[in-house]
MARKOLDO-704418 format. One record per residue (C-alpha): residue number from 1; x, y, z. Coordinates in pm, 1 decimal, always signed. Example, Ala and Ser with C-alpha at 12.3 -4.5 7.8 and 13.67 -1.06 7.14 Angstrom:
BEGIN
+-------+----------+----------+----------+
: pamar :       c1 :       c2 :       c3 :
+-------+----------+----------+----------+
:     1 :  +1230.0 :   -450.0 :   +780.0 :
:     2 :  +1367.0 :   -106.0 :   +714.0 :
+-------+----------+----------+----------+
This chain:
BEGIN
+-------+----------+----------+----------+
: pamar :       c1 :       c2 :       c3 :
+-------+----------+----------+----------+
:     1 : +23621.7 :  +9535.9 :  -7207.7 :
:     2 : +23302.3 :  +9356.2 :  -7295.2 :
:     3 : +23032.0 :  +9275.3 :  -7038.9 :
:     4 : +23000.2 :  +8894.6 :  -7035.0 :
:     5 : +22746.2 :  +8842.7 :  -6758.3 :
:     6 : +22511.7 :  +9043.2 :  -6530.5 :
:     7 : +22375.7 :  +8892.7 :  -6210.3 :
:     8 : +22148.0 :  +9041.9 :  -5944.1 :
:     9 : +22313.1 :  +9000.1 :  -5600.7 :
:    10 : +22088.3 :  +9205.8 :  -5373.9 :
:    11 : +21777.1 :  +9418.9 :  -5350.8 :
:    12 : +21926.5 :  +9695.1 :  -5563.3 :
:    13 : +22272.9 :  +9555.5 :  -5640.1 :
:    14 : +22420.9 :  +9379.4 :  -5940.3 :
:    15 : +22744.1 :  +9201.1 :  -6026.6 :
:    16 : +22893.3 :  +9278.0 :  -6367.2 :
:    17 : +23134.8 :  +9019.2 :  -6509.3 :
:    18 : +23391.1 :  +9159.7 :  -6751.9 :
:    19 : +23662.7 :  +8976.3 :  -6940.4 :
:    20 : +23911.0 :  +8989.6 :  -6651.5 :
:    21 : +23725.7 :  +9126.1 :  -6345.0 :
:    22 : +23393.8 :  +9154.0 :  -6164.6 :
:    23 : +23232.6 :  +9476.7 :  -6043.2 :
:    24 : +22948.9 :  +9501.7 :  -5793.6 :
:    25 : +22736.3 :  +9810.7 :  -5838.0 :
:    26 : +22387.7 :  +9957.2 :  -5783.5 :
:    27 : +22084.4 :  +9974.8 :  -6007.9 :
:    28 : +22108.8 : +10356.8 :  -6020.4 :
:    29 : +22461.6 : +10328.7 :  -6161.4 :
:    30 : +22350.2 : +10059.6 :  -6407.1 :
:    31 : +22078.2 : +10290.0 :  -6532.6 :
:    32 : +22304.3 : +10593.7 :  -6557.2 :
:    33 : +22560.8 : +10411.8 :  -6772.0 :
:    34 : +22301.1 : +10200.8 :  -6958.0 :
:    35 : +22477.3 :  +9880.1 :  -6860.9 :
:    36 : +22369.6 :  +9586.4 :  -7078.0 :
:    37 : +22499.4 :  +9244.0 :  -7170.3 :
:    38 : +22772.4 :  +9245.4 :  -7439.9 :
:    39 : +22820.4 :  +9620.7 :  -7409.7 :
:    40 : +23183.2 :  +9728.8 :  -7426.8 :
:    41 : +23322.8 :  +9956.1 :  -7154.6 :
:    42 : +23633.7 : +10171.4 :  -7183.9 :
:    43 : +23886.5 : +10184.5 :  -6901.0 :
:    44 : +23770.8 : +10538.2 :  -6822.0 :
:    45 : +23407.2 : +10431.2 :  -6802.0 :
:    46 : +23496.8 : +10143.3 :  -6571.4 :
:    47 : +23672.9 : +10384.9 :  -6332.8 :
:    48 : +23372.2 : +10617.2 :  -6344.2 :
:    49 : +23138.8 : +10327.3 :  -6261.9 :
:    50 : +23357.2 : +10233.9 :  -5965.8 :
:    51 : +23350.9 : +10593.6 :  -5834.4 :
:    52 : +22975.7 : +10618.6 :  -5882.1 :
:    53 : +22938.0 : +10287.7 :  -5700.1 :
:    54 : +23126.0 : +10424.8 :  -5399.7 :
:    55 : +22892.1 : +10726.2 :  -5390.0 :
:    56 : +22585.6 : +10500.6 :  -5425.3 :
:    57 : +22713.5 : +10277.8 :  -5145.0 :
:    58 : +22755.2 : +10576.2 :  -4910.9 :
:    59 : +22408.0 : +10698.6 :  -5007.1 :
:    60 : +22263.4 : +10354.4 :  -4933.1 :
:    61 : +22432.8 : +10343.9 :  -4590.3 :
:    62 : +22308.2 : +10695.1 :  -4516.7 :
:    63 : +21949.2 : +10600.0 :  -4598.7 :
:    64 : +21974.3 : +10303.9 :  -4359.9 :
:    65 : +22117.2 : +10539.9 :  -4095.0 :
:    66 : +21828.6 : +10784.6 :  -4150.9 :
:    67 : +21560.2 : +10516.6 :  -4147.3 :
:    68 : +21655.2 : +10394.1 :  -3799.4 :
:    69 : +21522.6 : +10717.4 :  -3645.8 :
:    70 : +21489.8 : +11089.3 :  -3716.2 :
:    71 : +21831.0 : +11250.9 :  -3763.9 :
:    72 : +21942.6 : +11611.0 :  -3774.7 :
:    73 : +22152.9 : +11740.9 :  -4063.3 :
:    74 : +22446.7 : +11776.2 :  -3823.4 :
:    75 : +22419.4 : +11407.8 :  -3724.5 :
:    76 : +22419.4 : +11306.0 :  -4091.3 :
:    77 : +22724.4 : +11522.6 :  -4162.5 :
:    78 : +22907.3 : +11359.2 :  -3870.3 :
:    79 : +22806.6 : +11016.0 :  -4000.8 :
:    80 : +22938.6 : +11098.1 :  -4348.6 :
:    81 : +23262.6 : +11229.1 :  -4199.1 :
:    82 : +23313.3 : +10897.4 :  -4019.9 :
:    83 : +23255.5 : +10720.2 :  -4351.4 :
:    84 : +23542.0 : +10922.3 :  -4498.6 :
:    85 : +23323.4 : +11132.9 :  -4727.6 :
:    86 : +23491.7 : +11467.5 :  -4792.6 :
:    87 : +23253.9 : +11611.2 :  -5055.0 :
:    88 : +22927.9 : +11603.6 :  -4859.3 :
:    89 : +22728.6 : +11891.6 :  -5007.1 :
:    90 : +22591.3 : +11710.2 :  -5311.5 :
:    91 : +22468.0 : +11419.7 :  -5099.9 :
:    92 : +22328.2 : +11647.4 :  -4827.2 :
:    93 : +22142.7 : +11853.0 :  -5089.6 :
:    94 : +22000.0 : +11536.1 :  -5243.5 :
:    95 : +21874.9 : +11416.8 :  -4903.0 :
:    96 : +21733.2 : +11761.2 :  -4827.3 :
:    97 : +21540.2 : +11762.9 :  -5156.5 :
:    98 : +21402.9 : +11419.1 :  -5071.6 :
:    99 : +21256.4 : +11560.8 :  -4748.7 :
:   100 : +21482.0 : +11397.2 :  -4490.4 :
:   101 : +21557.7 : +11716.9 :  -4298.1 :
:   102 : +21228.7 : +11851.6 :  -4163.1 :
:   103 : +21370.1 : +12051.8 :  -3872.4 :
:   104 : +21035.0 : +12125.5 :  -3710.3 :
:   105 : +20934.1 : +11758.6 :  -3710.2 :
:   106 : +21274.6 : +11654.4 :  -3578.3 :
:   107 : +21266.8 : +11909.4 :  -3294.4 :
:   108 : +20916.8 : +11808.1 :  -3183.1 :
:   109 : +20996.1 : +11436.8 :  -3203.7 :
:   110 : +21320.3 : +11484.0 :  -3009.7 :
:   111 : +21144.4 : +11683.2 :  -2736.3 :
:   112 : +20867.7 : +11422.5 :  -2708.0 :
:   113 : +21113.9 : +11130.9 :  -2684.0 :
:   114 : +21348.7 : +11295.1 :  -2431.2 :
:   115 : +21066.4 : +11423.4 :  -2212.8 :
:   116 : +20874.8 : +11092.8 :  -2223.9 :
:   117 : +21156.5 : +10840.8 :  -2200.3 :
:   118 : +21440.3 : +11013.1 :  -2009.9 :
:   119 : +21471.2 : +11214.0 :  -1686.5 :
:   120 : +21574.4 : +11523.3 :  -1885.1 :
:   121 : +21399.3 : +11852.7 :  -1818.0 :
:   122 : +21328.3 : +12140.1 :  -2061.4 :
:   123 : +21658.8 : +12323.2 :  -2012.6 :
:   124 : +21871.1 : +12016.0 :  -2086.4 :
:   125 : +21657.9 : +11922.5 :  -2386.9 :
:   126 : +21696.1 : +12276.9 :  -2518.1 :
:   127 : +22073.5 : +12269.8 :  -2464.2 :
:   128 : +22108.2 : +11941.3 :  -2655.5 :
:   129 : +21903.8 : +12069.4 :  -2949.9 :
:   130 : +22104.8 : +12390.8 :  -2972.1 :
:   131 : +22423.9 : +12181.9 :  -2982.1 :
:   132 : +22285.6 : +12028.3 :  -3300.4 :
:   133 : +22267.1 : +12376.7 :  -3455.6 :
:   134 : +21889.1 : +12411.5 :  -3455.7 :
:   135 : +21739.5 : +12759.7 :  -3452.6 :
:   136 : +21706.5 : +12906.9 :  -3101.6 :
:   137 : +21358.7 : +13047.5 :  -3162.0 :
:   138 : +21229.8 : +12726.3 :  -3324.3 :
:   139 : +21347.8 : +12522.6 :  -3027.1 :
:   140 : +21189.8 : +12769.7 :  -2785.2 :
:   141 : +20853.7 : +12760.2 :  -2966.7 :
:   142 : +20847.0 : +12381.2 :  -2953.6 :
:   143 : +20943.2 : +12363.1 :  -2585.5 :
:   144 : +20666.6 : +12597.1 :  -2465.9 :
:   145 : +20415.1 : +12340.6 :  -2592.6 :
:   146 : +20502.9 : +12114.9 :  -2298.8 :
:   147 : +20236.8 : +12157.5 :  -2030.6 :
:   148 : +20390.0 : +12302.2 :  -1712.9 :
:   149 : +20173.7 : +12065.8 :  -1506.8 :
:   150 : +20337.1 : +11770.7 :  -1683.6 :
:   151 : +20683.5 : +11912.3 :  -1614.0 :
:   152 : +20599.1 : +11957.7 :  -1245.6 :
:   153 : +20449.3 : +11609.7 :  -1224.2 :
:   154 : +20758.4 : +11451.2 :  -1377.5 :
:   155 : +20992.5 : +11654.7 :  -1155.9 :
:   156 : +20789.7 : +11566.3 :   -845.2 :
:   157 : +20836.8 : +11195.0 :   -915.8 :
:   158 : +21213.1 : +11238.8 :   -961.4 :
:   159 : +21246.0 : +11442.7 :   -640.6 :
:   160 : +21030.5 : +11200.8 :   -442.6 :
:   161 : +21250.6 : +10910.4 :   -546.6 :
:   162 : +21562.6 : +11104.2 :   -445.7 :
:   163 : +21425.3 : +11219.9 :   -111.5 :
:   164 : +21313.5 : +10869.2 :    -16.0 :
:   165 : +21665.8 : +10738.9 :    -75.3 :
:   166 : +21820.9 : +10965.3 :   +190.1 :
:   167 : +21947.5 : +10759.0 :   +482.7 :
:   168 : +22255.5 : +10947.1 :   +602.0 :
:   169 : +22231.3 : +11324.7 :   +542.8 :
:   170 : +22068.5 : +11625.1 :   +705.7 :
:   171 : +21756.1 : +11772.5 :   +548.1 :
:   172 : +21927.0 : +12096.2 :   +446.7 :
:   173 : +22234.5 : +11922.2 :   +300.7 :
:   174 : +22032.2 : +11665.0 :   +107.3 :
:   175 : +21783.1 : +11916.2 :    -31.1 :
:   176 : +22076.5 : +12117.0 :   -166.3 :
:   177 : +22216.0 : +11803.9 :   -334.4 :
:   178 : +21875.9 : +11723.3 :   -485.4 :
:   179 : +21842.8 : +12084.2 :   -608.2 :
:   180 : +22181.2 : +12060.1 :   -783.1 :
:   181 : +22097.3 : +11720.4 :   -935.5 :
:   182 : +21763.2 : +11839.5 :  -1073.0 :
:   183 : +21918.7 : +12156.3 :  -1216.4 :
:   184 : +22173.1 : +11939.7 :  -1399.3 :
:   185 : +21881.8 : +11744.2 :  -1547.1 :
:   186 : +21743.2 : +12070.6 :  -1684.0 :
:   187 : +21467.3 : +12184.4 :  -1447.8 :
:   188 : +21417.4 : +12540.5 :  -1326.3 :
:   189 : +21546.7 : +12632.8 :   -981.6 :
:   190 : +21215.9 : +12795.0 :   -882.1 :
:   191 : +21014.6 : +12483.1 :   -960.8 :
:   192 : +21261.7 : +12254.7 :   -781.6 :
:   193 : +21263.3 : +12471.3 :   -468.8 :
:   194 : +20884.5 : +12491.6 :   -474.1 :
:   195 : +20853.1 : +12111.9 :   -470.5 :
:   196 : +21130.8 : +12064.7 :   -214.0 :
:   197 : +20956.5 : +12308.0 :    +23.0 :
:   198 : +20676.1 : +12052.0 :    +54.4 :
:   199 : +20914.9 : +11800.1 :   +212.7 :
:   200 : +20978.7 : +11796.3 :   +587.6 :
:   201 : +21247.0 : +11539.8 :   +653.6 :
:   202 : +21284.4 : +11385.5 :   +998.7 :
:   203 : +21660.9 : +11349.1 :  +1025.9 :
:   204 : +21666.3 : +11291.8 :  +1402.6 :
:   205 : +21769.3 : +10926.2 :  +1375.6 :
:   206 : +22034.3 : +11005.0 :  +1112.1 :
:   207 : +22171.6 : +11287.9 :  +1327.1 :
:   208 : +22184.1 : +11075.9 :  +1641.4 :
:   209 : +22357.7 : +10788.5 :  +1463.0 :
:   210 : +22616.9 : +11029.2 :  +1318.1 :
:   211 : +22670.9 : +11199.0 :  +1656.1 :
:   212 : +22721.1 : +10865.7 :  +1837.1 :
:   213 : +22968.1 : +10749.5 :  +1573.1 :
:   214 : +23173.5 : +11068.4 :  +1608.5 :
:   215 : +23150.0 : +11054.8 :  +1988.6 :
:   216 : +23288.6 : +10700.8 :  +2000.6 :
:   217 : +23568.0 : +10793.4 :  +1761.7 :
:   218 : +23693.1 : +11102.6 :  +1951.0 :
:   219 : +23586.5 : +11056.7 :  +2316.1 :
:   220 : +23926.6 : +10924.5 :  +2422.8 :
:   221 : +24117.8 : +11199.6 :  +2239.7 :
:   222 : +23957.8 : +11511.7 :  +2394.7 :
:   223 : +23823.4 : +11633.7 :  +2726.1 :
:   224 : +23447.8 : +11684.3 :  +2756.9 :
:   225 : +23444.8 : +12056.5 :  +2677.6 :
:   226 : +23671.7 : +12020.4 :  +2372.7 :
:   227 : +23477.0 : +11717.5 :  +2257.5 :
:   228 : +23141.3 : +11897.6 :  +2274.2 :
:   229 : +23275.3 : +12194.4 :  +2076.1 :
:   230 : +23439.2 : +11965.7 :  +1820.4 :
:   231 : +23127.0 : +11752.0 :  +1771.2 :
:   232 : +22903.9 : +12055.8 :  +1733.8 :
:   233 : +23137.1 : +12194.8 :  +1471.5 :
:   234 : +23152.4 : +11865.7 :  +1276.6 :
:   235 : +22774.9 : +11817.3 :  +1279.5 :
:   236 : +22703.6 : +12179.7 :  +1193.4 :
:   237 : +22929.0 : +12144.1 :   +888.6 :
:   238 : +22698.3 : +11864.9 :   +778.3 :
:   239 : +22418.6 : +12124.6 :   +788.7 :
:   240 : +22219.7 : +11990.3 :  +1083.7 :
:   241 : +22030.0 : +12261.9 :  +1279.3 :
:   242 : +22224.0 : +12373.7 :  +1588.7 :
:   243 : +21922.1 : +12321.9 :  +1819.5 :
:   244 : +21890.1 : +11958.4 :  +1707.7 :
:   245 : +22264.7 : +11909.6 :  +1752.7 :
:   246 : +22253.2 : +12043.5 :  +2110.4 :
:   247 : +21964.7 : +11812.7 :  +2205.6 :
:   248 : +22133.7 : +11502.2 :  +2068.2 :
:   249 : +22475.1 : +11578.0 :  +2220.9 :
:   250 : +22324.6 : +11652.4 :  +2562.4 :
:   251 : +22143.4 : +11317.4 :  +2548.5 :
:   252 : +22465.6 : +11133.5 :  +2463.1 :
:   253 : +22665.8 : +11312.8 :  +2734.0 :
:   254 : +22402.1 : +11237.2 :  +2998.0 :
:   255 : +22408.9 : +10868.3 :  +2905.8 :
:   256 : +22788.6 : +10863.3 :  +2922.6 :
:   257 : +22805.2 : +11040.4 :  +3262.4 :
:   258 : +22558.3 : +10809.0 :  +3437.1 :
+-------+----------+----------+----------+
């Protein structure tokens, strides 16, 4: 079929008008097949142009995907899989040769972004990078560049926010919860415990409120001796110190017996 008309329809796209159909393709494909007005194309060549156009379209989408932010090779492979591309190696190799997969730059940029703009600590950042198949030693070398003072400062702010939000738990119980939460975010247990040791929480009001609530709930169901034992047990399970529990319960019992 003879090419009757060629029209530019985008930044790097063209529409080719044949005798009985129109084909939209890319400038790279046009160049490869030396597309020109009045040139005649065989049926086989038309099919090849269509296949090449599909590959060029995927490449174009991939470049847009890569230009949004730094991507790992694994992320690009997953993207191509979602696009239905089965033969990925040629495209991956082309992108690699064009310098899109600088692992060192990606690792450092990822660490900077996660540490600066998320609550994640070093261990979680490391775990996420290893899931993307980056080299263990390369990740480790990049992570040690983070100043330990900066890690401690960031962790201190996170812990302070958590500790100030405690309005209903004992010091021991809540510190354990904060420890678990910070470990999940990727901070070392030693550093978390070191910062938590600086906090002395006054839970006297929380303890008294909890004790009074339990007392009111069970006072009619048990005699005084059973009630005292029961309340001590319940409050101790909530990790309040036994001495503090005894003081509060004695105060409540004295008030009740007046």
